[in-house]
Each structure stands twice: as structure tokens, then as C-alpha cells.
N, C-alpha and C positions, 0 to 999 in steps of 0.2 A: 248091529248097525241101525241107525235111526233112519226112518223113511223120510224122503225129501218132502218139503212143503210144496204141495202141488200148485198152490196159488203163486208162490215165489218162482217156481219153474216157468209158469206162463207169464209172470210179471203183472198180475192183476190183484185187486183187493178181494177179500173173502165175500164181500157183498156184490161182486160183479154179476151182471146179467149174462145170460147165455150168449147174447150178441157180442158183448165185450170179450168174453172168453174166446169165442170163435175168431174174432178179429185179432186178438193177441196171438192166437195159435197160427193163423195164416201169416201174420207179419213176421213171426220168428221163423216159420218154414221158408219164407222168401229169403230171409237173411242167411239161413243155413244152406239152402240149395242142395239137399241131399242127393239130387240126381247128378250134380256136377262135382261136388266135393266128396270124394270117396276116401275117407280115412277113418281110423278107429275113433278119434275124438268126436268127429261130426256124427258118426253113426250112433255113438253112445248118447250124445246130447239129443239127437233126434228121437232116439228111443224113449228117453225120459220125457221129452216134450209130448210125444204122441201118447204115452201112457197117462200123463197128467190130463191131457185133453179128453181122452176117452173116459176117464173117471169123472171129470167135472161136467161133461156135456150130458151125461145120463142122470136124470133127477134122483133115481133111487141110489145109485152109487155115490152121488155127490152128498146126499143126506147122510149116508153111512160114514163117508169120509169126514163130513163136518162135525159129526159127533166125536170122532177120535181127534179131529183137529182142535176142538175146544179143549180137550184134556191135554193134548200134547203141546200146542203152540201158544195157548193163551194162559195167563196166570189164573189160578183157581179163584182167587179173590181179587177183583179189581177194585182199587180205591174209588170211593164215590167222588164224582166230579162236582166241583163247586159250581153253583149256578152262575150264569153270566151276570156281570154287573149291570145294573139298569142303565139304559141309555139316557143321556140328558135330553130334555125336551128340545125340539127344534124351534128356533125362533126365526120369524120372517119379518122383514122390515118392508113396509109399504110406503113408498114416497108418492104423495099425491101432487098433482099439478104438473107432472112431467109426462111426456109421451115418448114411447120407444121409437127409435128411427125405423122407418119402413124399409123392409128388405126388398131388394130388387126382384122383380118377377122373373123367374127362370123357366124356360121350356126345354123339352128334350129335343132330340134331332127331328127335323122335319123331312118328310118324304114328299117330293113333288112328283106328280104324275102328269103326263101330257094329256091335254084335253082333246077330245075329238071323237 
């Protein structure tokens, strides 16, 4: 049986930071609500989610997983990507002799205090 993709279990990219991983874990735990939904499917899903989070939050375990992840989930030889086409130069047109209309002066709310 093939091990699950831990990044897919949490719904994050492999380049995700620890903060993004923690946020994704907490979001999915709120959706599952394992304290109120007590059934076999929820318990199994929560177990996979917790296992994925525990592996990816620890830098040593994540590095070991990433080495096996590269071999398992990524193609061994990725085709080289073509460079991006050059962008056309931007052209600006300056019209002399015209003035831009003045924008009205705006102020925020005013707080009046009694004098005295």
C-alpha cells in the first residue's frame, strides 16, 4: 500500500512554511470537529491529518519525508522549462499643454469636543 501524500492530506504545497501548514491543519480540524463527530470515517481522517501534521511540523522528520517525496511523487526527470518570452517595452504617451482636473479635497471624520 502506498503511503499518502502528506502535503495533499493537509492541502498545502510542498514549499509551504510551518505557519501555512499549521493554519491548514487547524482549519481542517475545525471542519472535522472530532470532539462532536464520533464515527469511524472521521476518526480515520483525523488520524491521517494528525499524522501528516506531526511529520511536517518537525524539521528533521519533514526533511526525511521530503527526500522520499521527491522519489515517490515527483517525476525523476522534469522537462526543462522554456524561458518566459520577453515582455514588449512599455510605451508612455505624454500630452503637453493639458492639465489634469483637480480632485476634490477630502477629509475624514471630524471629532468635535466641547470647549471649556
